[in-house]
C-alpha positions in Angstrom: 0.0 0.0 0.0 2.8 2.5 0.9 4.8 1.5 -2.1 1.9 2.2 -4.3 1.4 5.7 -2.7 5.1 6.6 -3.2 5.0 5.5 -6.7 1.9 7.6 -7.3 3.6 10.7 -5.8 6.8 10.1 -7.8 4.7 9.9 -11.0 3.0 13.2 -10.1 6.4 14.9 -9.4 7.8 13.6 -12.7 4.7 14.8 -14.4 5.0 18.3 -12.9 8.7 18.9 -13.1 9.0 19.3 -16.9 6.1 21.8 -16.9 7.6 23.8 -14.0 10.9 23.7 -15.7 9.4 25.0 -18.9 7.7 27.8 -17.0 11.0 28.8 -15.3 12.7 28.8 -18.7 10.0 30.9 -20.2 10.2 33.4 -17.4 14.0 33.6 -17.7 13.6 34.1 -21.5 11.0 36.8 -20.9 13.4 38.5 -18.4 16.3 38.3 -21.0 14.1 39.7 -23.7 13.1 42.6 -21.4 16.8 43.2 -20.7 17.6 43.1 -24.4 14.8 45.6 -25.1 16.1 47.9 -22.4 19.7 47.7 -23.8 18.4 48.3 -27.4 16.5 51.4 -26.1 19.7 52.7 -24.4 21.7 52.0 -27.5 19.2 53.9 -29.6 19.3 56.8 -27.2 23.1 56.8 -27.3 23.1 56.7 -31.1 20.8 59.7 -31.1 23.0 61.6 -28.6 26.1 60.6 -30.7 24.4 62.0 -33.9 23.6 65.2 -32.1 27.2 65.5 -30.8 28.6 64.8 -34.3 26.4 67.6 -35.7 27.7 70.0 -33.0 31.3 69.0 -33.8 30.7 69.5 -37.5 29.3 73.0 -36.8 32.2 73.9 -34.5 34.7 72.6 -37.1 33.2 75.0 -39.7 33.4 77.9 -37.2 37.0 77.0 -36.3 38.0 76.7 -40.0 36.4 80.1 -40.7 38.3 81.7 -37.7 41.6 80.2 -38.9 40.9 81.5 -42.4 40.0 84.9 -41.0 43.2 85.0 -38.9 45.3 84.0 -42.0 43.8 86.9 -44.0 44.4 89.3 -41.2 48.1 88.3 -40.6 50.4 91.2 -41.2 53.8 90.5 -42.8 55.5 91.8 -39.7 53.9 89.1 -37.6 56.0 86.5 -39.4 59.3 85.2 -38.1 62.7 86.4 -39.5 65.0 83.9 -41.1 68.0 82.2 -39.5 70.2 85.3 -40.2 67.7 87.6 -38.6 66.5 89.0 -41.8 62.8 89.3 -42.6 61.9 86.4 -44.9 58.4 87.4 -45.9 56.0 84.8 -47.0 52.6 86.1 -45.9 49.7 84.0 -47.1 46.8 86.1 -48.4 45.4 83.6 -50.9 41.8 84.6 -51.9 41.7 87.3 -49.1 39.8 90.6 -49.4 42.6 93.1 -48.8 40.6 96.1 -50.1 42.2 99.3 -48.9 45.4 97.6 -47.8 48.0 100.2 -46.8 51.7 99.3 -46.7 54.7 101.7 -46.7 58.0 99.8 -47.2 61.6 100.8 -46.5 62.0 102.5 -49.8 59.9 105.3 -48.5 61.0 105.2 -44.9 58.8 102.3 -43.7 59.7 99.2 -41.8 61.6 96.3 -43.4 58.7 94.1 -42.3 56.4 95.9 -44.7 57.4 93.4 -47.2 55.7 91.0 -49.7 58.7 88.9 -50.5 57.6 85.3 -51.1 54.0 86.3 -50.4 51.1 84.2 -51.8 48.5 86.7 -53.1 46.8 84.4 -55.5 43.2 85.5 -56.0 43.6 88.4 -53.5 41.4 91.5 -53.9 43.7 94.5 -53.7 41.2 97.1 -54.7 42.2 100.6 -53.5 45.4 99.2 -52.0 48.3 101.6 -51.3 51.4 99.4 -51.4 54.2 102.0 -51.6 57.9 101.3 -51.6 57.5 97.6 -50.8 59.5 94.6 -51.9 56.9 92.8 -53.9 58.2 89.3 -54.9 54.8 87.7 -54.6 52.7 85.2 -56.5 50.0 87.4 -58.1 48.1 84.8 -60.1 44.5 85.9 -60.1 45.2 89.0 -57.9 43.1 92.1 -58.6 44.6 95.6 -58.4 41.8 98.1 -59.0 42.4 101.8 -58.4 45.5 100.8 -56.5 48.9 102.5 -56.0 52.1 100.5 -56.3 54.5 103.5 -56.6 58.1 103.0 -55.7 57.6 99.3 -55.0 59.8 96.7 -56.5 57.8 94.0 -58.4 60.9 92.5 -60.2 60.4 89.1 -58.6 56.6 89.1 -58.7 54.7 86.4 -60.6 52.4 88.4 -62.8 50.2 86.4 -65.1 49.3 88.0 -68.4 45.9 88.1 -70.1 46.8 84.9 -72.0 47.4 83.0 -68.8 43.9 81.4 -69.0 44.9 79.2 -71.9 47.6 77.7 -69.7 45.3 77.2 -66.8 46.4 80.3 -64.9 44.2 83.1 -63.7 45.5 86.5 -65.1 46.6 89.2 -62.8 44.2 92.1 -63.2 45.4 95.8 -63.2 42.7 98.4 -63.6 43.5 102.1 -63.2 46.5 101.2 -61.0 49.7 103.2 -60.6 52.6 100.9 -61.4 56.0 101.1 -59.5 57.4 103.5 -62.1 54.4 105.8 -61.8 52.7 104.9 -65.0 49.0 104.0 -65.0 48.2 100.4 -66.0 45.4 101.7 -68.2 48.0 103.5 -70.3 50.5 100.6 -70.7 48.4 97.7 -71.9 46.3 97.1 -68.7 49.2 95.6 -66.8 52.3 96.5 -64.7 54.3 93.6 -66.0 56.6 95.8 -68.0 56.7 98.6 -65.4 57.8 96.6 -62.3 60.4 98.9 -60.8 60.6 102.6 -59.9 
């Protein structure tokens, strides 16, 4: 009689155990799925925050690049370092800068030696109404625009002046309009250029 009762209880336990086990596994899986959902939600939030940060960084990069460009265009030749011998080496970079109304008075008219455009990069610079007087002017002037400017007493002997035919060689011509060349002639009277009137 007792043996029969224990056998019955054992059968009941064996019958319930797989179901209870399955319920436990199901609950564990539900818990894991819930955790996964929470993690996915956190990842999604982090990705959104990351995208926002990347947008901010991109905006700041544009601003910094603009400030660097602005600083480059506002650098004065005298801010640059002298060479190893203590001489002013020049080399200001004003590519594409708007230098309208620039005023420079070089050593030829009593100005400072640092008022110097030796080795300067003035490609595409706008030099409208510039007064560049008595300055050493060995600059790259491809695409530079001199309009109503005054270059009296300057020395442009080493300057890279691109003539009107430069376009056919892939170069932007240097533009001279109503500009006083180094020798005092007006560019309008000498073929629209100072290429042949480079020195005082």
